[in-house]
C-alpha positions as CSV (number, residue, x, y, z in Angstrom):
1,M,14.8,19.3,14.8
2,N,13.1,22.6,15.0
3,Q,9.4,23.3,14.0
4,N,10.3,24.7,10.6
5,D,12.2,21.5,9.6
6,K,9.3,19.3,10.8
7,S,6.8,21.2,8.5
8,K,8.7,19.7,5.6
9,H,7.9,16.1,6.6
10,A,4.7,14.1,6.6
11,T,3.8,10.4,7.4
12,V,0.8,8.7,6.1
13,M,0.0,5.1,7.2
14,L,-2.5,2.9,5.3
15,V,-3.8,0.0,7.4
16,S,-7.0,-0.5,5.5
17,G,-7.3,-2.5,2.3
18,E,-10.4,-0.5,1.2
19,L,-10.6,1.7,-1.9
20,D,-12.0,4.8,-0.4
21,K,-9.4,5.0,2.4
22,A,-6.5,4.2,-0.1
23,L,-7.7,7.0,-2.3
24,L,-7.7,9.4,0.6
25,A,-4.3,8.4,1.7
26,F,-2.8,8.8,-1.8
27,E,-4.6,12.1,-2.4
28,I,-3.1,13.5,0.9
29,A,0.4,12.1,0.0
30,T,0.5,13.4,-3.6
31,G,-1.0,16.8,-2.6
32,M,1.6,17.3,0.1
33,A,4.5,16.0,-2.1
34,A,3.4,18.4,-4.8
35,M,3.8,21.2,-2.3
36,G,7.4,20.2,-1.6
37,V,6.7,18.1,1.6
38,K,8.8,14.9,2.0
39,V,6.2,12.2,2.4
40,K,6.7,8.8,3.8
41,M,3.8,6.3,3.2
42,W,3.5,3.3,5.5
43,F,1.6,0.2,4.5
44,V,0.5,-2.4,7.1
45,L,-1.5,-5.5,6.8
46,Y,-4.2,-5.2,4.1
47,G,-3.1,-1.6,3.1
48,V,-0.3,-3.3,1.1
49,N,-2.9,-4.8,-1.3
50,C,-3.2,-1.5,-3.3
51,L,0.5,-1.7,-4.1
52,K,0.4,-5.3,-5.2
53,K,0.5,-6.2,-8.9
54,P,-3.1,-7.1,-9.9
55,R,-3.5,-10.9,-10.2
56,G,-6.7,-12.6,-11.0
57,F,-8.1,-15.4,-8.8
58,L,-7.1,-18.0,-11.5
59,S,-3.6,-16.6,-12.3
60,W,-0.7,-19.0,-12.0
61,R,1.4,-16.7,-9.8
62,K,-1.5,-16.4,-7.3
63,W,-1.7,-20.2,-6.8
64,F,2.0,-21.0,-7.3
65,P,4.0,-18.0,-6.0
66,G,7.4,-19.6,-6.8
67,K,10.5,-19.9,-4.6
68,R,10.2,-18.3,-1.2
69,L,13.0,-15.8,-0.8
70,E,14.9,-15.0,2.4
71,G,15.8,-11.5,3.3
72,F,13.9,-8.2,2.8
73,G,11.9,-9.0,5.9
74,R,11.2,-12.6,5.0
75,K,12.1,-15.7,6.9
76,A,11.0,-18.5,4.6
77,S,11.9,-21.3,7.0
78,T,9.0,-20.4,9.3
79,D,6.4,-20.2,6.5
80,S,3.1,-22.1,6.8
81,P,0.6,-23.4,4.3
82,L,-1.9,-21.0,5.8
83,Q,0.1,-18.2,4.2
84,D,-0.6,-19.7,0.8
85,L,-4.3,-19.8,1.6
86,L,-4.2,-16.2,2.7
87,R,-2.4,-15.3,-0.6
88,I,-5.1,-17.1,-2.7
89,L,-8.0,-15.5,-0.8
90,N,-6.5,-12.0,-0.7
91,R,-7.4,-9.5,-3.5
92,D,-4.3,-8.1,-5.2
93,G,-3.9,-4.8,-6.9
94,A,-5.5,-1.3,-6.8
95,T,-8.2,-2.4,-9.2
96,H,-9.4,-5.3,-7.0
97,I,-9.9,-3.7,-3.5
98,P,-13.3,-3.2,-2.1
99,L,-15.1,-0.1,-0.8
100,S,-15.6,0.2,3.0
101,Q,-19.3,0.9,2.5
102,L,-21.7,-0.3,-0.2
103,N,-19.3,-2.9,-1.7
104,L,-22.2,-4.9,-2.9
105,F,-20.2,-8.0,-3.9
106,G,-17.8,-5.9,-6.1
107,L,-20.5,-3.8,-7.8
108,G,-19.8,-0.7,-5.7
109,P,-16.2,-0.3,-6.7
110,M,-17.2,-0.8,-10.4
111,V,-19.8,2.0,-10.1
112,F,-17.3,4.2,-8.2
113,H,-14.7,3.6,-10.9
114,H,-17.1,4.5,-13.6
115,L,-18.1,7.7,-11.8
116,M,-14.4,8.7,-11.2
117,V,-13.6,8.2,-14.9
118,K,-16.7,10.2,-16.0
119,K,-15.8,13.1,-13.6
120,G,-12.1,13.1,-14.7
121,M,-10.9,12.1,-11.2
122,P,-7.6,10.3,-10.9
123,L,-7.9,6.6,-10.3
124,L,-6.0,4.9,-7.5
125,E,-3.5,3.4,-10.0
126,T,-2.7,6.9,-11.3
127,L,-2.3,8.3,-7.8
128,I,0.1,5.5,-6.9
129,Q,2.2,6.3,-9.9
130,D,2.0,10.0,-9.3
131,A,3.1,9.5,-5.7
132,A,6.1,7.5,-6.9
133,D,7.0,10.2,-9.5
134,L,6.7,12.9,-6.8
135,G,9.3,11.1,-4.7
136,V,7.0,9.7,-2.0
137,E,8.9,7.0,0.0
138,F,7.0,3.7,0.4
139,C,7.6,1.7,3.5
140,I,6.2,-1.7,4.4
141,C,6.1,-3.1,7.9
142,Q,8.6,-6.1,8.2
143,I,6.1,-8.2,10.1
144,C,3.5,-7.7,7.4
145,V,6.0,-8.8,4.7
146,D,6.8,-11.9,6.5
147,A,3.3,-12.8,7.7
148,M,1.7,-12.3,4.3
149,S,4.7,-13.8,2.4
150,I,5.2,-10.7,0.2
151,N,8.1,-10.7,-2.3
152,I,9.1,-7.0,-2.6
153,E,10.7,-7.3,-6.0
154,E,8.0,-9.4,-7.7
155,D,4.7,-8.6,-6.0
156,L,4.7,-4.7,-5.9
157,V,4.1,-2.1,-8.6
158,V,6.5,0.4,-6.8
159,K,9.8,0.2,-5.0
160,A,9.4,-0.1,-1.3
161,K,11.5,-0.3,1.8
162,V,10.9,-3.0,4.4
163,V,11.4,-1.5,7.8
164,G,10.3,-2.0,11.4
165,V,8.1,-0.2,13.8
166,S,11.0,1.7,15.4
167,T,11.6,3.4,12.0
168,Y,7.9,4.4,11.9
169,V,8.2,6.0,15.3
170,M,11.3,7.9,14.1
171,H,9.4,9.1,11.0
172,T,6.4,10.3,13.0
173,K,8.7,12.2,15.4
174,E,10.3,14.0,12.4
175,S,6.9,14.8,10.8
176,Y,4.6,17.8,11.3
177,Y,1.7,15.8,9.8
178,N,0.8,12.2,10.7
179,S,-2.2,10.3,9.5
180,I,-3.5,6.8,9.9
181,L,-6.1,5.5,7.5
């Protein structure tokens, strides 16, 4: 692949489950996609939280996730009760993730949300939908899907591919721009 072809591809990896880093990742991805760049976004560990459907702490699906499905990166036969505990304690959805600084028991994200609305800035939920509409490809690490017992069809607000680290390496080799947040 020559340098001109590489300039049409970008890879953004979101490892952090923090609001400010997720906003930055999606701003970069949507900006590049709007300029005609093919963007692939990777989500690992807690970075997946922003793509999850928002579920409150007391929601039925949070406590009782339903039948564990094989396939799509999942091996249900090796699941542990600790995965259920992780699911219960983990915050789901773009509206429930904390700030990296000044979280203040959830007050920081509420203040930040208020300021973003007042200033007319796009919220994370909007950026996620814009990225999907612009053709950004969402990829989730297979190990993350299995360890955090994520059901791709039921738990996410967008369509995502479950792929391994070798695919990430190939994506970064094809890309002119690579970012890890």
